[in-house]
C-alpha positions as CSV (number, residue, x, y, z in Angstrom):
1,X,-12.5,-25.6,36.8
2,X,-13.4,-29.1,38.0
3,X,-14.6,-31.8,35.7
4,X,-18.1,-33.4,36.2
5,X,-18.2,-36.9,37.6
6,X,-20.7,-39.1,35.7
7,X,-22.3,-42.4,36.6
8,X,-21.8,-45.2,34.1
9,X,-25.3,-44.9,32.7
10,X,-24.9,-41.2,31.9
11,X,-21.5,-41.6,30.3
12,X,-22.9,-44.6,28.3
13,X,-25.8,-42.5,27.1
14,X,-23.4,-39.8,26.0
15,X,-21.0,-42.1,24.1
16,X,-23.5,-44.7,22.8
17,X,-22.8,-47.6,25.1
18,X,-24.9,-49.3,27.7
19,X,-24.2,-48.9,31.4
20,X,-23.2,-52.6,31.4
21,X,-20.6,-52.0,28.6
22,X,-19.2,-49.1,30.5
23,X,-19.0,-51.1,33.7
24,X,-17.3,-53.9,31.9
25,X,-14.6,-51.5,30.6
26,X,-14.2,-50.3,34.2
27,X,-13.9,-53.8,35.6
28,X,-11.3,-54.8,32.9
29,X,-9.2,-51.8,34.1
30,X,-9.4,-50.2,30.6
31,X,-11.6,-47.2,31.7
32,X,-10.4,-45.2,34.7
33,X,-12.9,-44.1,37.3
34,X,-13.2,-42.5,40.7
35,X,-14.4,-44.8,43.5
36,X,-16.5,-42.8,45.9
37,X,-17.6,-45.9,47.9
38,X,-17.6,-49.6,47.3
39,X,-20.9,-49.2,45.3
40,X,-20.4,-45.8,43.7
41,X,-17.9,-45.4,40.9
42,X,-18.0,-42.3,38.7
43,X,-16.2,-41.4,35.5
44,X,-15.1,-38.3,33.6
45,X,-15.2,-37.4,29.9
46,X,-11.4,-36.9,30.0
47,X,-11.1,-40.5,31.2
48,X,-13.3,-41.6,28.3
49,X,-11.1,-39.6,25.8
50,X,-7.9,-41.2,27.2
51,X,-9.5,-44.6,26.8
52,X,-10.4,-43.8,23.2
53,X,-6.9,-42.6,22.4
54,X,-5.3,-45.7,24.0
55,X,-7.8,-48.2,22.5
56,X,-7.8,-46.9,19.0
57,X,-5.0,-47.9,16.6
58,X,-4.6,-45.7,13.6
59,X,-3.0,-47.5,10.6
60,X,-0.4,-45.4,8.8
61,X,1.2,-46.2,5.4
62,X,4.3,-47.2,7.4
63,X,2.3,-49.7,9.4
64,X,1.0,-51.3,6.2
65,X,4.5,-51.6,4.8
66,X,5.7,-53.2,8.0
67,X,2.8,-55.7,8.0
68,X,3.6,-56.6,4.3
69,X,7.2,-57.2,5.1
70,X,6.4,-59.3,8.2
71,X,4.0,-61.5,6.1
72,X,6.7,-62.1,3.5
73,X,9.0,-63.8,6.0
């Protein structure tokens, strides 16, 4: 099954961002897209999910201990 390609405005509406915010992520190279033409760039939900996984840091108890030790030095 093929995944739907979404314009920035539609993806933004689905995830709570403006089209301009989505385009900024695309321009920064942080959000992958498919370039159909020089003016048409489309996105997928799987690309959005990959962006979220890569952009979200989850602090674990080990992380907190490492930060405390680093601050002691």
